C-alpha positions in Angstrom: -44.9 -12.0 61.9 -42.3 -9.3 61.5 -43.5 -5.9 60.4 -41.6 -4.4 57.4 -40.6 -0.8 58.0 -40.3 1.9 55.3 -36.5 1.8 55.9 -36.4 -2.0 55.3 -38.5 -1.6 52.1 -36.2 1.2 50.9 -33.1 -1.0 51.6 -34.6 -3.9 49.5 -35.4 -1.5 46.7 -31.8 0.0 46.8 -30.4 -3.6 46.7 -32.6 -4.5 43.7 -31.5 -1.4 41.9 -27.8 -2.1 42.5 -28.2 -5.7 41.3 -30.0 -4.6 38.1 -27.4 -2.0 37.4 -24.6 -4.6 37.8 -26.5 -6.9 35.5 -26.7 -4.2 32.9 -23.0 -3.5 33.2 -22.2 -7.1 32.8 -24.3 -7.2 29.6 -22.2 -4.3 28.2 -19.0 -6.2 28.6 -17.2 -7.1 25.3 -15.0 -9.8 26.7 -15.7 -13.3 25.4 -15.6 -15.2 22.2 -17.0 -13.6 19.0 -17.8 -15.1 15.5 -16.7 -12.7 12.8 -18.9 -12.3 9.8 -17.3 -11.2 6.5 -18.9 -7.9 5.4 -18.5 -8.9 1.7 -19.6 -12.5 1.7 -21.7 -12.8 4.8 -19.9 -16.0 5.8 -18.4 -16.6 9.3 -14.6 -16.3 9.0 -13.1 -16.7 12.5 -13.6 -16.9 16.2 -12.0 -14.0 18.2 -11.4 -14.0 21.9 -11.7 -10.4 23.3 -10.0 -9.8 26.7 -9.5 -6.9 29.0 -5.8 -6.3 29.7 -4.2 -5.1 33.0 -3.7 -1.6 31.5 -7.5 -1.3 31.0 -7.5 -1.7 27.2 -9.2 -4.4 25.3 -7.8 -6.6 22.5 -8.7 -9.7 20.5 -6.9 -12.8 19.4 -7.9 -15.2 16.6 -8.6 -18.5 18.3 -10.0 -20.4 15.2 -10.1 -19.7 11.5 -13.3 -21.1 10.0 -13.7 -22.8 6.6 -16.9 -23.1 4.6 -17.9 -24.4 1.2 -15.9 -22.6 -1.5 -13.5 -20.9 1.0 -10.2 -22.3 2.2 -8.8 -20.0 4.9 -5.3 -18.8 4.9 -3.1 -20.3 7.7 -0.3 -17.6 7.8 -0.2 -13.9 7.7 1.9 -13.5 4.5 1.5 -9.8 3.6 1.4 -8.6 7.1 4.0 -6.1 8.5 6.5 -7.2 11.2 6.1 -8.6 13.7 3.2 -10.5 12.1 4.9 -11.5 8.9 4.6 -15.3 8.2 3.1 -16.0 11.6 0.1 -18.3 12.1 -3.2 -16.5 12.0 -4.6 -18.7 14.7 -3.2 -17.4 18.0 -2.5 -13.9 16.4 -3.5 -10.8 18.3 -5.3 -8.7 15.6 -7.1 -6.2 17.8 -5.6 -4.0 20.5 -5.6 -0.7 22.4 -9.4 -0.3 22.6 -10.8 1.7 25.5 -14.4 2.3 26.6 -15.6 5.7 25.5 -16.8 7.6 28.5 -19.3 9.6 26.5 -21.1 6.7 24.8 -22.2 3.4 26.4 -21.0 0.4 24.4 -18.5 2.3 22.3 -14.8 1.2 22.5 -12.3 3.3 20.4 -8.7 4.4 20.1 -7.5 0.9 19.0 -5.9 -0.8 16.0 -7.0 -3.8 14.0 -5.0 -5.9 11.6 -6.6 -7.6 8.6 -4.5 -10.8 8.4 -5.7 -11.5 4.8 -4.6 -8.2 3.3 -1.9 -7.3 5.8 -3.3 -3.8 6.3 -3.5 -2.2 9.7 -6.3 0.2 10.5 -7.6 2.4 13.4 -10.4 0.5 15.1 -13.6 1.1 17.1 -16.4 -1.2 18.1 -19.9 -0.7 19.3 -21.7 -3.3 21.5 -25.4 -3.8 21.0 -27.7 -3.1 24.0 -28.4 -6.8 24.4 -24.6 -7.5 24.4 -24.7 -10.1 21.7 -23.7 -8.2 18.6 -20.5 -6.2 18.0 -20.1 -3.7 15.2 -16.4 -3.6 14.5 -15.1 -0.8 12.3 -11.6 -0.5 10.8 -10.8 2.8 9.2 -8.0 5.1 7.8 -7.9 8.7 9.1 -11.4 9.2 10.3 -14.3 6.7 10.7 -16.1 7.5 7.4 -13.3 6.0 5.4 -13.4 2.3 6.3 -15.4 -0.8 6.6 -17.5 -2.5 9.3 -18.1 -6.1 10.2 -20.8 -7.5 12.5 -19.5 -10.0 15.0 -21.8 -12.3 17.0 -21.2 -13.4 20.6 -20.6 -17.2 20.5 -23.3 -19.1 22.2 -25.8 -16.2 22.0 -28.0 -17.7 19.3 
């Protein structure tokens, strides 16, 4: 039987620590598919795919608009500014320019978000929950107190 030295034990502990840290970093990743929940009605409105771009920023594209009883979704961005005017909402990039905030884990800020129903564009930030399954997305004008938030849920997490 092979004797385990203190150095070997230390190596195993260090490996375990590295693996657990990399698992935590993975949980804090916002990339993936998210179900948006309307802050006024509480209904699911769309599925958004968030990706990390080659420049290090994050953005989101509408991959599906969801209908529910009493709600027929819009198909086109009628009141949106150029280059979004009269474009299909499905396939539209509505979130862009978000960067991880180095001073707060799970916070991404510095981006923009487009509300395809109103056509308004806002500054954007989003905060990922510690478990990585909930995203608080805030659109605002000027500073963060003047705006609204939506809670998005990671698809497949519940």
